[in-house]
C-alpha positions as CSV (number, residue, x, y, z in Angstrom):
1,M,4.1,45.3,19.0
2,V,7.1,47.6,20.0
3,A,8.7,50.7,18.1
4,V,11.8,51.6,18.5
5,R,14.1,54.7,17.1
6,F,17.6,54.9,16.9
7,A,18.4,58.5,16.6
8,G,21.6,61.0,16.1
9,Y,23.8,62.4,13.3
10,G,24.8,60.5,10.6
11,G,27.9,58.6,10.9
12,Q,27.1,57.1,14.6
13,G,25.9,53.7,13.0
14,L,22.2,54.4,13.8
15,L,21.3,52.7,10.5
16,T,23.3,49.7,11.0
17,A,22.2,49.6,14.6
18,G,18.4,49.6,13.4
19,L,19.5,46.8,10.8
20,I,21.2,44.3,13.4
21,L,18.1,44.6,15.5
22,A,15.7,44.1,12.6
23,D,17.7,40.9,11.7
24,A,18.0,39.7,15.1
25,A,14.4,40.0,15.2
26,A,13.1,38.8,11.7
27,V,15.5,36.4,10.6
28,Y,16.6,34.7,13.9
29,D,14.0,35.2,16.5
30,R,11.0,35.0,13.7
31,K,9.3,37.6,14.9
32,K,7.4,40.5,12.2
33,V,9.7,43.5,11.6
34,I,9.5,46.4,9.7
35,Q,12.4,48.7,9.4
36,T,12.9,52.2,8.3
37,Q,15.5,55.0,8.0
38,S,15.9,58.6,7.3
39,Y,18.8,60.5,7.1
40,G,19.5,64.5,6.3
41,A,21.0,65.9,3.2
42,E,24.7,65.0,4.3
43,A,25.7,61.4,5.0
44,R,27.8,62.3,7.9
45,G,26.9,65.0,10.2
46,G,23.0,65.1,9.3
47,V,20.5,63.7,11.9
48,S,19.5,60.4,11.0
49,R,17.0,58.0,12.4
50,S,16.5,54.3,12.2
51,D,13.0,53.0,13.5
52,V,12.1,49.3,13.8
53,I,8.9,47.6,14.6
54,I,8.7,44.0,16.2
55,S,5.8,42.3,16.7
56,D,4.5,38.7,17.1
57,E,1.4,39.6,14.6
58,D,1.3,41.3,11.3
59,I,2.1,45.1,11.3
60,V,-0.3,46.8,9.0
61,F,1.5,50.3,8.7
62,P,5.2,51.1,8.4
63,K,5.7,53.8,10.3
64,P,5.3,54.1,14.0
65,D,2.5,56.5,15.5
66,R,4.2,56.5,19.0
67,L,7.6,55.2,20.0
68,D,7.9,52.9,22.7
69,L,11.8,53.5,22.7
70,L,14.1,55.7,21.9
71,V,17.8,55.4,21.7
72,A,19.0,59.1,21.4
73,M,22.9,59.2,20.3
74,N,22.7,63.4,21.1
75,Q,20.7,66.3,22.6
76,L,19.3,67.2,19.5
77,S,17.9,63.7,18.7
78,V,16.6,63.9,22.4
79,D,15.1,67.4,21.8
80,K,13.7,66.4,18.5
81,Y,11.9,63.0,19.5
82,T,11.4,62.7,22.9
83,S,7.9,63.9,22.1
84,A,7.0,61.0,19.9
85,L,7.6,58.7,23.0
86,A,4.3,57.2,24.2
87,E,3.3,57.6,27.8
88,G,5.0,54.6,29.8
89,G,7.5,54.8,27.1
90,T,11.4,55.0,27.6
91,L,14.5,57.0,26.6
92,I,18.0,55.4,26.6
93,A,20.6,58.5,25.9
94,D,24.4,58.7,25.3
95,A,25.5,60.8,28.3
96,T,28.5,61.1,26.8
97,F,26.7,64.0,24.8
98,V,23.4,64.2,26.5
99,T,23.1,66.4,29.4
100,T,19.1,67.6,29.6
101,V,16.2,65.1,29.7
102,T,12.8,65.9,30.7
103,F,11.1,62.7,29.9
104,P,10.1,60.9,33.2
105,D,11.3,57.5,32.2
106,Y,15.1,57.2,30.8
107,Y,18.5,55.8,31.1
108,L,21.4,57.7,30.4
109,I,24.5,55.3,29.8
110,P,27.6,56.9,27.8
111,F,28.2,55.1,25.0
112,T,30.6,56.7,23.1
113,Q,32.9,57.1,26.3
114,L,32.4,53.6,27.0
115,A,33.4,52.7,23.4
116,R,36.5,55.0,23.5
117,E,37.7,54.3,26.5
118,K,36.8,50.6,26.5
119,L,37.4,49.6,23.3
120,Q,39.6,52.3,21.9
121,R,37.0,52.7,18.8
122,E,34.3,55.3,19.2
123,I,32.7,54.0,16.3
124,V,31.6,50.9,17.7
125,A,29.3,53.1,19.9
126,N,26.1,52.4,18.3
127,V,27.0,48.7,18.9
128,V,27.1,49.3,22.6
129,A,23.8,51.0,22.6
130,L,22.6,48.2,21.0
131,G,23.7,45.9,23.7
132,A,22.5,48.0,26.6
133,L,19.1,48.2,24.6
134,I,18.8,44.3,24.4
135,E,19.9,44.3,28.1
136,L,17.5,46.7,29.8
137,Q,14.6,45.9,27.2
138,G,15.0,42.1,25.9
139,L,13.4,42.7,22.9
140,V,15.3,39.9,21.0
141,S,17.7,36.9,22.2
142,K,21.1,37.8,22.6
143,E,21.6,34.9,20.6
144,A,19.6,36.2,17.6
145,L,21.6,39.4,18.3
146,A,24.8,38.0,18.0
147,Q,24.1,36.2,14.6
148,A,22.7,39.0,13.3
149,L,25.8,41.1,14.3
150,A,28.0,38.5,12.4
151,Q,25.7,38.9,9.4
152,R,25.9,42.8,9.1
153,I,29.7,43.4,10.3
154,P,32.3,42.8,8.1
155,P,35.1,40.1,9.4
156,A,37.8,42.2,10.1
157,A,35.7,44.5,12.3
158,L,33.7,41.8,14.1
159,N,35.6,41.1,17.2
160,V,35.8,44.7,18.4
161,N,32.2,44.7,17.8
162,R,31.4,41.6,19.5
163,E,33.2,43.4,22.6
164,A,31.2,46.3,22.2
165,L,28.1,44.0,22.7
166,E,29.4,42.6,25.7
167,V,30.1,46.1,27.0
168,G,26.8,47.3,26.1
169,F,25.0,44.1,28.0
170,E,27.2,45.0,31.0
171,A,26.5,48.5,30.8
172,G,22.9,48.1,30.5
173,R,23.1,45.5,33.8
174,E,24.5,48.5,35.6
175,A,21.9,50.9,34.6
176,A,19.4,48.6,35.5
177,T,20.8,48.0,38.9
178,A,21.4,51.5,39.4
179,R,18.0,52.1,38.9
180,A,16.6,49.4,41.0
181,K,18.5,50.8,44.1
182,A,17.2,54.2,43.4
183,V,13.7,53.0,43.8
184,Q,14.7,51.1,46.7
185,D,16.1,53.9,48.4
186,Y,12.9,56.3,47.2
187,D,10.8,53.6,48.7
188,I,12.7,53.2,52.3
189,V,12.3,57.3,52.5
């Protein structure tokens, strides 16, 4: 069982990212899934989160006790939810807005900056983050993710979201390569 939380400000597409991941796992990869969401009083600008639990076996409780993965789109989410990460969990944070991390296992990837610079659409930063998450953690197949994306995203926005997914995959590969190199350099010293 894996518990994932997407967290950030309302309007960053975190609920959509959670729904796409849940659809990919349940509908296309045939896993057991529970997706829940919570958002602040304001639809945009308030704190929001989307939790997704993925398992090969039945899930008995809809809310995770501890998180295995936290995808944080801002500093407030890192500060608020890092304590919910289990020992051995991983934080994946948007380096565009996150400057301070105290959790030992993390990746800082500039999701929003990549969306702005490579796609000229900051609004798809959530899909960039989703692509990086899947590249780094392999929770669902890329084919399932692409199918779920096509079902959740309106046709007019589908092409840019597909491109955002590819940007995320690439960012995830680069982050994994950088970490492997850092580990290798550390082992040499």
